[in-house]
C-alpha positions in Angstrom: 77.9 122.3 103.9 79.5 121.2 100.6 82.4 123.6 101.3 82.9 122.1 104.7 82.9 118.5 103.3 85.6 119.4 100.9 87.9 120.2 103.8 87.3 116.9 105.4 88.8 115.2 102.4 92.1 117.1 102.7 94.6 115.1 104.8 97.5 116.5 106.7 100.9 115.9 104.9 102.9 113.0 106.4 106.0 115.2 106.8 106.3 118.8 107.7 110.1 118.8 107.7 113.0 117.3 105.6 116.3 117.0 107.5 119.5 116.5 105.6 123.0 115.6 106.4 125.6 117.3 104.1 128.8 115.4 103.4 128.3 112.3 101.2 124.6 113.0 101.2 124.0 116.1 99.2 127.0 115.1 97.0 128.3 111.6 96.3 131.2 109.9 98.1 132.9 109.5 94.8 133.6 113.3 94.7 136.8 112.7 96.7 136.0 115.2 99.4 135.6 112.6 102.1 138.9 110.9 101.3 140.7 114.2 101.5 139.0 115.1 104.8 140.3 111.8 106.3 143.8 112.6 105.1 143.6 116.1 106.7 142.5 114.6 110.0 145.4 112.1 109.9 147.8 115.0 109.1 146.4 117.1 112.0 146.9 114.2 114.5 150.5 113.8 113.4 151.5 117.5 112.8 149.5 119.3 115.4 149.0 116.8 118.2 152.3 114.9 117.8 150.8 111.4 117.7 153.0 108.7 116.3 152.1 108.4 112.7 152.3 104.6 112.8 149.4 104.6 115.3 147.3 107.2 113.7 145.3 105.3 111.0 144.0 102.7 113.4 143.4 105.3 116.1 141.5 107.5 113.7 139.1 104.6 112.9 138.7 103.5 116.5 137.9 107.0 117.8 135.4 107.5 114.9 133.6 104.3 115.8 133.5 104.8 119.5 132.9 108.6 119.8 131.0 109.5 116.6 133.8 111.6 115.1 137.6 111.4 115.4 137.5 115.0 116.7 135.1 114.0 119.5 137.3 111.0 120.3 140.5 113.0 120.6 138.8 115.3 123.1 137.4 112.4 125.0 140.8 110.7 125.5 142.4 113.9 126.7 143.8 115.9 123.8 143.3 119.6 124.2 143.1 121.7 121.1 141.3 124.7 119.6 138.2 123.6 117.7 138.4 126.4 115.2 142.0 125.5 114.5 141.0 121.9 114.0 138.2 122.8 111.6 140.4 125.2 109.7 143.1 122.5 109.2 140.7 119.7 108.4 138.0 121.5 106.3 139.7 124.7 105.3 142.2 122.9 103.0 139.6 120.7 101.2 139.5 120.8 97.4 136.0 122.3 97.2 136.5 122.9 93.5 135.6 119.2 93.1 132.0 120.2 93.9 129.9 121.7 91.1 126.5 123.3 91.0 123.8 120.6 91.2 120.9 122.0 89.2 119.0 118.7 89.4 119.1 118.7 93.2 118.3 122.4 93.4 115.2 122.0 91.3 114.1 119.0 93.4 114.5 120.9 96.6 112.7 124.0 95.4 109.8 121.9 94.1 109.1 120.7 97.6 107.0 123.2 99.6 108.0 121.8 103.0 110.5 123.0 105.5 114.1 121.8 104.8 116.8 121.8 107.5 120.5 120.9 107.5 121.8 118.7 110.3 125.6 118.2 110.1 128.5 117.3 112.5 130.6 119.7 110.4 131.3 123.3 111.3 129.4 126.2 109.9 132.0 127.5 107.5 132.3 124.0 105.9 128.6 123.6 105.5 128.2 127.1 104.0 131.1 126.4 101.5 129.6 123.1 100.4 126.1 124.6 99.9 127.6 127.4 97.9 129.6 125.1 95.7 126.5 123.0 95.0 124.4 126.1 94.3 122.0 125.1 97.2 122.5 128.1 99.6 118.9 129.2 99.2 117.3 125.8 99.4 117.3 125.4 103.2 115.4 127.1 105.9 117.7 126.4 108.8 121.1 124.9 109.6 122.1 122.9 112.7 125.8 122.3 112.7 128.8 121.8 115.0 128.6 125.3 116.6 124.8 124.9 117.1 125.1 121.9 119.5 128.5 122.8 120.9 128.0 126.6 121.6 131.0 126.8 124.0 133.4 124.8 122.0 136.9 125.8 123.0 137.2 125.1 126.7 140.0 122.8 127.8 139.6 119.2 128.8 140.4 120.2 132.4 137.6 122.7 132.4 135.1 120.0 131.5 136.0 117.2 133.9 133.6 118.2 136.7 131.5 115.0 136.5 130.9 115.3 132.7 131.5 112.1 130.8 134.2 112.2 128.2 131.8 111.4 125.4 129.7 114.4 126.2 132.6 116.9 125.7 131.6 117.1 122.0 128.0 116.6 121.1 127.6 114.9 117.7 125.7 112.3 115.7 125.2 109.4 116.1 124.4 110.0 119.8 120.8 110.8 120.8 121.8 114.0 122.7 122.7 115.6 119.3 119.3 114.7 117.9 117.4 116.0 120.9 119.3 119.2 120.8 118.6 119.6 117.1 114.9 119.0 117.6 114.7 121.6 120.3 116.8 124.3 118.7 115.2 124.0 115.2 111.7 123.2 116.5 111.5 119.8 114.8 108.8 117.2 115.4 110.7 113.9 114.7 107.4 112.0 114.0 106.7 114.3 111.1 110.3 114.6 109.8 112.2 112.6 107.1 116.0 112.4 107.7 118.5 111.9 104.9 122.0 110.6 105.8 124.7 108.4 104.3 125.6 106.8 107.7 123.7 103.7 108.8 124.5 104.3 112.5 123.3 107.9 112.3 120.1 106.7 110.8 119.6 103.9 113.3 119.9 106.3 116.2 117.6 108.7 114.3 115.0 106.0 114.0 115.1 105.5 117.8 114.3 109.2 118.3 111.2 108.9 116.1 112.6 110.2 112.8 111.7 108.6 109.5 114.9 107.6 107.8 116.5 107.6 104.3 119.8 106.0 103.6 121.5 107.9 100.8 124.1 106.1 98.7 122.6 102.6 99.3 120.5 100.3 97.1 118.9 98.3 99.9 117.3 98.9 103.3 118.5 97.5 106.6 117.4 97.7 110.3 116.3 101.2 111.2 116.1 102.3 107.5 112.7 103.2 106.0 114.0 104.1 102.5 117.2 103.6 100.5 118.4 105.9 97.7 121.5 105.2 95.5 121.6 109.0 94.9 119.9 112.0 96.4 118.7 112.6 92.8 116.4 109.6 93.2 114.2 111.4 95.7 111.2 111.8 93.5 111.2 108.2 92.3 111.6 106.7 95.8 109.5 109.2 97.6 106.7 110.3 95.3 104.4 111.0 98.3 106.5 114.1 99.0 105.2 115.6 95.8 101.7 114.2 96.1 101.3 116.2 99.3 101.8 119.4 97.3 98.6 121.5 97.2 98.4 123.3 93.8 96.4 126.3 95.1 99.1 127.3 97.6 102.1 129.4 96.4 105.5 129.2 98.1 108.3 131.6 97.5 111.9 130.6 97.3 114.1 131.2 100.3 116.7 133.9 99.8 118.5 133.4 103.1 119.4 130.7 105.5 119.1 130.9 109.3 122.1 129.4 110.8 121.7 128.1 114.4 125.0 128.8 116.0 
């Protein structure tokens, strides 16, 4: 009876999954990677798609705002291009050497005996490269990326115009379809998942789907945001309950491989 009562006092952890964006979340915006990525996108639009360079900067911003990513916007308005070629041009030329091993974040992640999943709009090769440069390649249990939610990704615009809305040609955050696909593919219960991202609009949609939200790179909360962290390194100070849920009598082994959902 006494043994049975002891179990009654053990509550279920609030979260059974931590979901992480990659770019400007696992590393800071100040790294310079994001700025170089934007430059590469602009160069691709000019060099590969032949768009007037005087129109590109404004167009780039407009498509990003309306369609989630500039890439998704280009497809939606009729530009036909190979997705692998786009990713190779935009991400393949990034100065990854700017990213260094992050031992602090690695230790934080490994100290949390809860499932950890990557959810990024970026392609698989880029995500893998970033995790490798940061020394975090064995910190995550699963990866949901561009190829995961866009499994047939190189059909032409003409092949996809049979009643499909332009926005749905590429599935990406911040639209709910991307989240619903991620939940299904990675077996995620949003009500028991904490989502870390640097984008307010991504987080606000996430909140609508049932996810708990953490705005990384911010010092204050806003609508749809449950927690705000100036740096991912502040996880333990801002979210001590994650560590309070740790049961000392259970041992967890470190992951040695990542399952990529692609």
